[in-house]
C-alpha positions as CSV (number, residue, x, y, z in Angstrom):
1,M,16.0,-26.6,-18.4
2,D,17.0,-23.4,-16.7
3,P,15.0,-23.1,-13.4
4,L,14.1,-19.5,-14.2
5,I,12.6,-20.4,-17.6
6,L,11.0,-23.4,-15.9
7,G,9.5,-21.0,-13.3
8,L,8.1,-18.8,-16.1
9,L,6.6,-21.9,-17.7
10,V,5.0,-23.0,-14.4
11,A,3.5,-19.5,-13.9
12,V,2.0,-19.4,-17.4
13,I,0.5,-22.9,-17.2
14,T,-0.8,-22.3,-13.7
15,I,-2.6,-19.1,-14.8
16,L,-4.1,-20.9,-17.8
17,V,-5.3,-23.9,-15.7
18,L,-6.9,-21.6,-13.0
19,F,-8.6,-19.6,-15.7
20,S,-10.1,-22.7,-17.2
21,G,-12.7,-22.7,-14.4
22,I,-11.2,-25.6,-12.3
23,S,-11.2,-25.1,-8.6
24,V,-8.0,-23.5,-7.1
25,A,-7.0,-26.5,-5.1
26,N,-7.5,-29.0,-7.9
27,G,-5.7,-26.7,-10.3
28,L,-2.7,-26.4,-8.1
29,L,-2.6,-30.2,-7.6
30,V,-2.8,-30.8,-11.4
31,V,0.0,-28.4,-12.2
32,A,2.2,-29.7,-9.4
33,A,1.7,-33.4,-10.2
34,G,2.2,-32.7,-14.0
35,F,5.5,-30.9,-13.5
36,I,6.8,-33.4,-11.0
37,L,5.9,-36.3,-13.3
38,A,7.5,-34.6,-16.3
39,F,10.8,-33.7,-14.6
40,D,11.3,-36.0,-11.6
41,G,9.6,-39.2,-12.9
42,L,6.8,-41.4,-11.8
43,R,8.4,-42.4,-8.5
44,S,8.3,-38.8,-7.2
45,L,4.5,-38.9,-7.2
46,E,4.7,-41.3,-4.3
47,L,5.6,-38.4,-2.0
48,L,2.6,-36.3,-2.9
49,P,0.0,-37.9,-0.6
50,E,2.5,-37.6,2.3
51,I,3.1,-33.9,1.6
52,F,-0.6,-33.3,1.1
53,F,-1.6,-34.7,4.4
54,G,1.5,-33.6,6.2
55,K,0.6,-30.0,5.4
56,L,-2.6,-30.4,7.3
57,D,-0.7,-31.8,10.4
58,N,-0.6,-28.5,12.1
59,F,-2.3,-27.6,15.4
60,A,-2.7,-24.0,14.3
61,L,-5.0,-25.1,11.5
62,L,-7.7,-25.9,14.1
63,S,-8.2,-22.1,14.5
64,I,-9.6,-21.8,11.0
65,P,-12.8,-23.9,11.3
66,M,-13.3,-22.4,14.8
67,F,-13.1,-18.8,13.6
68,I,-15.4,-19.7,10.7
69,I,-18.0,-21.2,13.0
70,M,-17.7,-18.1,15.2
71,G,-18.4,-15.9,12.1
72,A,-21.2,-18.1,10.8
73,S,-23.0,-17.9,14.2
74,I,-23.0,-14.2,14.0
75,S,-23.9,-14.0,10.3
76,S,-26.9,-16.2,10.8
77,T,-28.5,-13.9,13.3
78,R,-29.7,-10.2,13.4
79,A,-26.4,-9.2,15.0
80,G,-25.4,-7.2,11.9
81,A,-28.7,-5.3,11.8
82,D,-28.6,-4.7,15.5
83,L,-25.0,-3.4,15.3
84,Y,-25.9,-1.1,12.5
85,E,-29.0,0.2,14.4
86,A,-27.0,0.7,17.6
87,L,-24.4,2.9,15.9
88,D,-27.1,4.7,13.9
89,R,-28.9,5.6,17.2
90,W,-25.8,6.9,18.8
91,L,-24.4,8.8,15.8
92,T,-27.6,10.0,14.2
93,R,-27.1,13.7,15.1
94,V,-23.5,13.8,13.9
95,P,-23.2,15.4,10.5
96,G,-22.8,12.5,8.1
97,G,-23.3,10.2,11.0
98,L,-25.1,7.6,9.0
99,V,-22.2,6.9,6.7
100,I,-19.9,6.8,9.7
101,S,-22.2,4.3,11.5
102,N,-22.4,2.1,8.4
103,L,-18.6,2.0,8.0
104,G,-18.2,1.4,11.8
105,A,-20.8,-1.4,11.6
106,C,-18.9,-2.9,8.7
107,A,-15.6,-2.8,10.5
108,L,-17.0,-4.4,13.7
109,F,-19.2,-6.9,11.9
110,A,-16.3,-7.8,9.6
111,A,-14.0,-8.4,12.6
112,M,-16.6,-10.6,14.2
113,S,-17.6,-12.6,11.1
114,G,-14.4,-12.6,9.1
115,S,-16.5,-12.8,6.0
116,S,-16.5,-10.0,3.4
117,P,-19.7,-11.0,1.5
118,A,-21.5,-11.6,4.8
119,T,-20.6,-8.1,6.0
120,C,-21.8,-6.5,2.8
121,A,-25.1,-8.5,2.9
122,A,-25.8,-7.9,6.6
123,I,-25.0,-4.2,6.8
124,G,-26.0,-3.3,3.2
125,K,-29.5,-4.6,3.5
126,M,-30.3,-1.9,6.1
127,G,-27.6,0.7,5.4
128,I,-28.0,1.3,1.7
129,P,-31.8,2.0,1.6
130,E,-31.5,4.2,4.7
131,M,-28.6,6.2,3.3
132,R,-30.4,6.7,-0.1
133,K,-33.5,7.7,1.8
134,R,-31.6,10.4,3.6
135,G,-30.0,11.8,0.5
136,Y,-26.6,10.2,0.3
137,P,-25.3,9.7,-3.3
138,D,-25.8,6.1,-4.6
139,G,-22.1,5.8,-5.2
140,V,-21.3,6.7,-1.5
141,A,-24.1,4.4,-0.2
142,S,-23.0,1.4,-2.2
143,G,-19.3,2.0,-2.4
144,S,-18.8,2.5,1.3
145,I,-20.5,-0.8,2.2
146,A,-18.6,-2.7,-0.5
147,A,-15.3,-1.2,0.8
148,G,-16.2,-1.6,4.5
149,G,-16.9,-5.3,3.9
150,T,-13.2,-5.9,3.0
151,L,-12.0,-4.9,6.4
152,G,-12.7,-8.4,7.8
153,I,-9.6,-9.9,6.2
154,L,-7.3,-7.3,8.0
155,I,-8.9,-6.5,11.4
156,P,-8.4,-9.4,13.8
157,P,-9.3,-12.1,14.2
158,S,-8.6,-12.7,10.5
159,V,-8.7,-16.1,8.7
160,T,-6.4,-14.7,6.0
161,M,-3.8,-13.7,8.6
162,I,-4.0,-17.2,10.0
163,V,-3.4,-18.7,6.5
164,Y,-0.4,-16.3,6.0
165,G,1.0,-17.3,9.4
166,I,0.8,-21.0,8.5
167,A,2.2,-20.5,5.0
168,T,5.2,-18.5,6.2
169,E,5.6,-20.0,9.7
170,T,5.2,-16.6,11.4
171,S,3.4,-15.8,14.6
172,I,-0.4,-15.6,14.2
173,G,-0.8,-13.5,17.4
174,R,1.8,-11.0,16.1
175,L,0.1,-10.9,12.7
176,F,-3.3,-10.1,14.3
177,L,-1.7,-7.2,16.3
178,A,0.0,-6.0,13.1
179,G,-3.4,-5.6,11.5
180,V,-5.0,-3.5,14.2
181,V,-3.6,0.0,13.5
182,P,-3.7,-0.3,9.7
183,G,-7.3,-1.5,10.0
184,V,-8.2,1.6,12.0
185,L,-6.3,3.7,9.5
186,L,-8.4,2.3,6.7
187,V,-11.6,2.9,8.6
188,V,-10.6,6.6,9.2
189,L,-9.7,7.1,5.5
190,F,-13.0,5.5,4.4
191,M,-14.9,7.8,6.7
192,A,-13.0,10.9,5.7
193,W,-13.6,10.3,2.0
194,S,-17.3,9.5,2.5
195,L,-17.9,12.7,4.5
196,F,-16.0,14.7,1.9
197,D,-17.8,13.3,-1.0
198,T,-21.2,13.8,0.7
199,W,-20.3,17.4,1.5
200,R,-19.0,18.0,-2.1
201,N,-22.2,16.8,-3.6
202,G,-24.2,19.1,-1.4
203,S,-26.3,16.4,0.2
204,A,-27.9,18.6,2.9
205,A,-30.4,15.9,3.7
206,V,-27.9,13.9,5.6
207,L,-27.8,16.5,8.3
208,T,-31.5,15.9,9.1
209,A,-32.1,12.8,11.1
210,R,-34.4,11.4,13.7
211,R,-33.7,12.0,17.4
212,F,-33.4,9.0,19.6
213,S,-34.0,9.1,23.4
214,L,-31.4,7.9,25.8
215,R,-33.7,4.9,26.6
216,E,-33.8,4.0,22.8
217,K,-30.1,4.2,22.6
218,L,-29.5,2.0,25.6
219,E,-32.1,-0.6,25.0
220,I,-30.3,-2.1,21.9
221,L,-26.9,-2.4,23.5
222,P,-27.6,-5.7,25.4
223,R,-28.0,-7.4,22.0
224,V,-24.6,-6.4,20.6
225,I,-22.3,-5.9,23.6
226,P,-22.0,-9.7,24.3
227,F,-20.5,-10.3,20.8
228,L,-18.1,-7.4,21.2
229,L,-17.0,-8.7,24.6
230,I,-16.4,-12.2,23.1
231,I,-14.1,-10.6,20.5
232,L,-12.3,-8.6,23.1
233,G,-12.0,-11.7,25.4
234,V,-10.5,-13.8,22.5
235,L,-7.9,-11.1,21.8
236,V,-7.0,-10.6,25.5
237,A,-6.7,-14.4,26.1
238,M,-4.5,-14.7,23.0
239,Y,-2.2,-11.8,23.7
240,G,-2.2,-12.2,27.4
241,G,-0.6,-15.6,27.0
242,Y,-3.5,-17.5,28.5
243,A,-4.3,-19.6,25.5
244,T,-3.1,-20.4,21.9
245,P,-5.0,-19.0,18.9
246,S,-6.6,-22.4,18.3
247,E,-7.8,-22.6,21.9
248,T,-9.2,-19.1,22.0
249,A,-10.9,-19.7,18.6
250,A,-12.6,-22.8,20.0
251,V,-13.9,-21.0,23.1
252,G,-14.9,-18.0,21.0
253,A,-16.9,-20.2,18.6
254,L,-18.7,-21.9,21.5
255,L,-19.5,-18.6,23.2
256,C,-20.8,-17.0,19.9
257,L,-22.9,-20.0,19.2
258,G,-24.3,-19.8,22.8
259,V,-25.0,-16.1,22.5
260,A,-26.8,-16.7,19.1
261,I,-28.9,-19.4,20.8
262,V,-29.8,-17.4,23.9
263,I,-30.2,-13.8,22.6
264,Y,-31.3,-14.5,19.1
265,R,-33.1,-17.8,19.9
266,L,-31.2,-19.8,17.3
267,W,-32.3,-23.0,18.9
268,N,-34.0,-24.4,15.8
269,L,-32.1,-27.5,14.9
270,R,-32.4,-26.8,11.1
271,A,-30.8,-23.3,11.6
272,L,-28.0,-24.8,13.7
273,W,-27.4,-27.5,11.1
274,I,-27.1,-24.8,8.4
275,V,-24.5,-22.9,10.4
276,L,-22.4,-26.0,11.0
277,R,-22.9,-27.3,7.4
278,D,-21.8,-24.0,5.8
279,S,-18.9,-23.7,8.2
280,T,-17.7,-27.2,7.4
281,K,-17.9,-26.5,3.6
282,E,-15.9,-23.3,3.9
283,S,-13.3,-24.9,6.3
284,V,-12.8,-27.9,4.0
285,M,-12.4,-25.6,1.0
286,I,-9.7,-23.5,2.8
287,L,-7.9,-26.6,4.2
288,F,-8.0,-28.2,0.8
289,I,-6.3,-25.2,-0.8
290,I,-3.7,-25.1,2.0
291,A,-2.8,-28.8,1.4
292,A,-2.7,-28.3,-2.4
293,A,-0.6,-25.2,-2.0
294,G,1.8,-27.3,0.1
295,V,2.2,-29.8,-2.8
296,F,2.6,-26.9,-5.2
297,S,5.3,-25.3,-3.0
298,Y,7.1,-28.7,-2.8
299,M,7.1,-28.9,-6.6
300,L,8.6,-25.4,-6.9
301,S,11.3,-26.3,-4.4
302,S,12.2,-29.7,-5.7
303,L,12.7,-28.2,-9.2
304,F,14.8,-25.4,-7.7
305,I,12.5,-22.8,-9.0
306,T,12.0,-21.0,-5.7
307,Q,15.7,-21.0,-4.8
308,S,16.7,-19.8,-8.3
309,I,14.2,-16.9,-8.3
310,A,15.4,-15.8,-4.8
311,G,19.0,-16.0,-5.9
312,W,18.3,-14.1,-9.1
313,I,16.5,-11.3,-7.2
314,G,19.4,-11.2,-4.8
315,T,21.9,-10.6,-7.7
316,L,19.9,-7.7,-9.1
317,D,21.2,-4.2,-8.3
318,V,17.7,-2.8,-7.7
319,N,16.5,-0.4,-5.1
320,P,14.4,-2.3,-2.5
321,W,11.5,0.0,-2.9
322,V,11.5,-0.5,-6.7
323,L,11.3,-4.2,-5.9
324,M,8.5,-3.6,-3.4
325,I,6.5,-1.7,-6.1
326,C,6.9,-4.6,-8.5
327,I,5.7,-7.0,-5.8
328,N,2.7,-4.8,-5.1
329,V,1.8,-4.6,-8.8
330,F,2.0,-8.4,-9.0
331,L,-0.2,-8.8,-5.9
332,L,-2.8,-6.3,-7.2
333,V,-3.1,-8.2,-10.5
334,A,-3.3,-11.6,-8.8
335,G,-6.0,-10.2,-6.4
336,F,-8.1,-9.1,-9.4
337,F,-8.6,-12.8,-10.4
338,L,-8.0,-15.0,-7.4
339,P,-9.4,-15.2,-3.9
340,P,-7.1,-13.9,-1.1
341,V,-6.4,-17.3,0.5
342,A,-5.2,-18.7,-2.9
343,V,-3.0,-15.7,-3.6
344,I,-1.4,-15.9,-0.1
345,L,-0.7,-19.6,-0.2
346,M,0.7,-19.4,-3.7
347,S,2.8,-16.3,-3.4
348,A,3.8,-15.8,0.3
349,P,6.3,-18.6,0.6
350,I,8.0,-17.4,-2.6
351,L,7.9,-13.7,-1.8
352,L,8.8,-13.8,1.9
353,P,12.5,-14.7,1.4
354,I,12.8,-12.0,-1.2
355,V,11.1,-9.4,1.0
356,T,13.2,-10.2,4.1
357,T,16.4,-10.3,2.1
358,A,15.6,-6.8,0.8
359,G,15.3,-5.7,4.5
360,F,11.5,-5.5,4.9
361,D,9.7,-6.8,8.0
362,P,7.6,-10.0,7.4
363,Y,4.7,-8.8,9.5
364,W,4.6,-5.4,7.8
365,F,4.6,-7.2,4.5
366,A,1.6,-9.3,5.7
367,V,-0.4,-6.1,6.1
368,I,0.7,-4.8,2.7
369,L,-0.3,-8.1,1.1
370,T,-3.7,-8.1,2.8
371,I,-4.6,-4.6,1.8
372,N,-3.8,-5.6,-1.8
373,M,-6.2,-8.5,-1.4
374,E,-8.8,-6.1,-0.1
375,I,-8.5,-4.0,-3.3
376,G,-9.2,-7.2,-5.3
377,L,-12.5,-7.7,-3.5
378,I,-13.9,-4.4,-4.9
379,S,-12.1,-4.3,-8.3
380,P,-13.2,-5.9,-11.6
381,P,-13.3,-8.4,-13.2
382,V,-14.0,-10.6,-10.1
383,G,-14.8,-7.9,-7.4
384,L,-17.0,-10.2,-5.3
385,N,-18.3,-7.4,-3.1
386,L,-19.5,-5.4,-6.1
387,Y,-21.8,-8.2,-7.1
388,V,-23.0,-8.8,-3.6
389,I,-24.0,-5.1,-3.3
390,N,-25.7,-5.3,-6.8
391,G,-27.7,-8.2,-5.5
392,I,-28.8,-6.2,-2.5
393,A,-29.7,-3.1,-4.4
394,P,-30.3,-4.2,-8.0
395,D,-31.7,-0.8,-9.0
396,I,-28.2,0.7,-8.5
397,P,-26.3,0.0,-11.8
398,L,-23.1,-2.0,-11.4
399,K,-21.2,0.8,-13.0
400,T,-22.4,3.2,-10.2
401,I,-21.3,0.7,-7.6
402,L,-17.9,0.3,-9.3
403,M,-17.4,4.1,-9.6
404,G,-18.5,4.5,-6.0
405,S,-15.9,1.9,-4.8
406,L,-12.9,3.4,-6.8
407,P,-12.2,6.2,-4.3
408,F,-12.0,3.6,-1.6
409,V,-9.5,1.7,-3.7
410,A,-7.5,5.0,-3.8
411,C,-7.8,5.1,0.0
412,M,-6.3,1.6,0.2
413,I,-3.4,2.6,-2.1
414,L,-2.9,5.7,0.1
415,A,-2.8,3.5,3.2
416,I,-0.1,1.3,1.5
417,V,1.9,4.5,0.8
418,V,1.5,5.6,4.4
419,L,2.6,2.2,5.8
420,C,5.6,2.3,3.5
421,L,6.5,5.8,4.9
422,F,5.7,4.8,8.5
423,P,6.1,1.0,8.9
424,G,5.9,1.4,12.6
425,L,2.1,1.7,12.2
426,A,2.1,-2.1,11.5
427,T,5.1,-3.2,13.6
428,G,4.8,-0.9,16.6
429,L,1.9,-2.6,18.4
430,P,3.3,-6.2,18.1
431,E,6.6,-5.0,19.4
432,L,5.0,-3.0,22.3
433,I,2.9,-6.0,23.5
434,L,5.0,-9.0,22.4
435,G,8.4,-7.5,22.2
436,P,10.8,-7.5,19.2
437,A,10.3,-10.3,16.7
438,V,13.0,-13.0,17.0
């Protein structure tokens, strides 16, 4: 059978299997084993266990459970509420300062926890009622938190960037740096839209807010500054060449757990057990998907599907930007239905050779791919963040939350356009600090 037709058949069957409700990892394993058995015979299946476990034989993978423990330690405390309150106290007299403080808290908490749903829950529980009380439209109040929660997969340290680096064998440190400026760009666009929409709807109530004394502003800082210093220390150690991503993640996890115990008195053994249990579950899920995706990639390669697709794309007389638009549409559709980790592991090894052959930078593409995954988190039919917000504020209709999040989807699309016009926004910082990519 022609490899291109076979590739189309694999794509259709994979989609059908994943839509059946089976887990992503098991679905990839079933499809890979089925096609290898059908086209390479029974003896080829002997290689699958070796490929499966070999994919996990990577020192960089240690950073994933460590960063997850780091985020779980923060998510299990009042750190999100304190971060929100600290920003609110310092920005309360700024026109529209509450929505700015909410988005800022989302960005910082998402960077610390790396979890989009946890960010929505932690900041939304306090931020949404307070914004509504001060006259912000329900759409802005709910949509800004839903969108702000997505920033965790772009702003470092990011688990999805680690997964991309492992899948494509690119530098994790350089990927982290590539996400900094685009992450700040998204925060600025989110804030600009929120302030414009608030002004457009004539919500004068947002301009009236309580005054906080300098003492009240300063007294809350000791509870949030340690976490911020840990994040800063992790990044400095990584980019300063003092430690590898896995080593800095381990130290960061230990320090975050220590701060949670000392400052937030998380010394209850049951609470600590929940943190470690949930972290283990999430880590195993991600590592299982990584291993299964390795088997799936092997199947595509052994049947010459990957090579044939790359060769076919190379023979097309298509403008590289037309090709990039098609790739973005594909990523958007995939992100509507599948979690970011699954999309990255399934698509990145196939798309990266095509993207680099077309002359695009792999680190720039990582940022574009990640923003597409962010859009999927606040877009139906899955739109995980939309349902988290609806659970926090059930009296806000899901339709209102969706309509409130759509302008932020437009902001993300605008960010992709800006990055296409000025790719240096993603590649400039890595080249400045680490030098040109080899």
